[in-house]
N, C-alpha and C positions, 0 to 999 in steps of 0.2 A: 451636744448641748447638755448641760447639767440637768439631771432629773431631780427637781426639788419636790419634796413631799412631806407634809405633816401628818400623813396617815400612818397608821400602825404604831402610834405612840402609845405605849402601855405603861405609863407612869401615873401615879396618883395625882389627880389635879389639886387636891387639897395640900398635899406635901409640897408641890411645886410653888404654890402660892405663898405658903407660910414660911418655908425654909428659904433663907437667902444665902445660898452656898457661895463659897469661893471655889472656883473651878480652874484647874491648871490647863492652859492652852498654849499653843504656838500660833502666833499671828503670822499668817502666810503672806499677807499683803492685800493690795487693792488695785482695782483698775477703774478708770472712768467708763461709764456706759452711756449709750445714746438715750435710752429711756428706762424707767425703773422696772418695767414688766414686759413681757412678751418677747418679740424678736430682738429688742434692744439689749437683752442680757446674754444672748447666745455667745458661747465661747469665752465668757468672762472667767469662769473657774479654770479652764484650760490655760488661759493667758496668765493668770496668777500663778498656777503651778509651774508653767514654763519659766516665768520670771524668777521663781525662788528654787527651782529644781537643784541647782548646784549647791546652794547653801543648805537646803534641806538634806541632801545626800550626805553632806559632810558634817551634819549636826551643828551648823552654825547659826541656826535660828533659835533664839533663847526662849525658854519657857516663861510665860507670863501668868499673872493671876487675874482672872476675870471675877470681879465682885458684882453680884447681882443685887441692885438696890430696888426701891419701889418704882422709880421712874426711868431707870437707865441701867446699863451695865458699864462698869469701869474697868479698863484694861490697864494694869500697872506693870511697869518694867523699870529696869535700872539702866541708865546710860553709862557711858565710859567713865564718867566722873563719879560714879556710884550714887547719883542722885535719882530719886524716884520720879518717873514721868508717868502721867496718867492720861489715857485717851477716854473720853466719855462718849458713849453712844446712847442718846436719848431714845426711848421707845417711840415717842411721838414722831421721830424723824425716820424710823425704819419703815420702808415701803414694803419690803418682802423679806421673809425670814424662812429658812428651811435647812434641812439636812440633805446633802447630796446623795442621790440614790445609789450611785456606783461606789462612792467612798463615804460610808455612813458615819465616819468620825469627823467629817468636815462639815462645819456649820457655815452657811452663807447668809449675808444680809445685804440688801440693797438699801443704801442710806442716802438721805438728802442732806448735803453739806450746803452751807451758805456760800453765796458768791458775792462779789463786790458789785455786780450789776443788778442785784435784786432777784435774779433767777437762781434756782437751786442747781447745784452740780450733783449728779448722781454717780455713786461709786459702789461697786460690789466689793465687799470685804470678806475674806475667808479666814477661818480659824480652825486649826486642827486640835481636837480634844483628845484626851487620853483614852476615852472609851466612847462607844456608840451611845451609851446611856447618858453621858455628860452632854453630848451634842443634842440629843433629843430633849434633855431637861431644859437646856437654854431655849431651844425653839419653843417648847411648851410654855415657858414663862412669858415669852414674847406673845405667843398666841393668846394666852390668858389675858395679857394686857390689852390686846386688840378687842377681845370679847368684852372686857370691862368698859372700854371706850365706847363700844356699840351700845351697851346698856345705858350709859350716860346720855348718848345721843337720843336713844329711844325715849328716855325719861323726860327730856327737855322738849321734844317735839310736841306741838299741840295735837290733840286727839283727831281733829279733822284735817290735819296736814298730811301730805304725801312725802314729807322729808325723809322719813325712815323706811319707806317701803322697799327700796332697793338694797337695804342693808341687811335684810334677813337671810 
């Protein structure tokens, strides 16, 4: 099981919020998961690594640029026809984000995709960053977005309401 942790992040919170870096990553792939947290994610990183092992070994996975914006990160790449393709991962759809404990250059996110039946489909996506610091920086940006969202929820809840109690 992948050991996800946002502990031990020693980066400036202020810098992570204001600097919107472009980070070079290798997109390792994704797998569908049963549920976005807990036992439903067991083995998802190992499955992704198994699926891309041969291409990773032979350097066939291209580098991509991850641009961090205010509400999402955008993964840009070029297809065979040299046209740019972009995948957008909105922060509000990220269920879980972290750096793998055994492989600290690998960033994992559990993301809710839309489905045609109205229920979300959950997938674990894996990205290999150039450095541990880059992986932690992206995780920190997502964590700070979660904190900002909690502040908004707390600010809108009435004073005598119990809506925000479990969010602290």
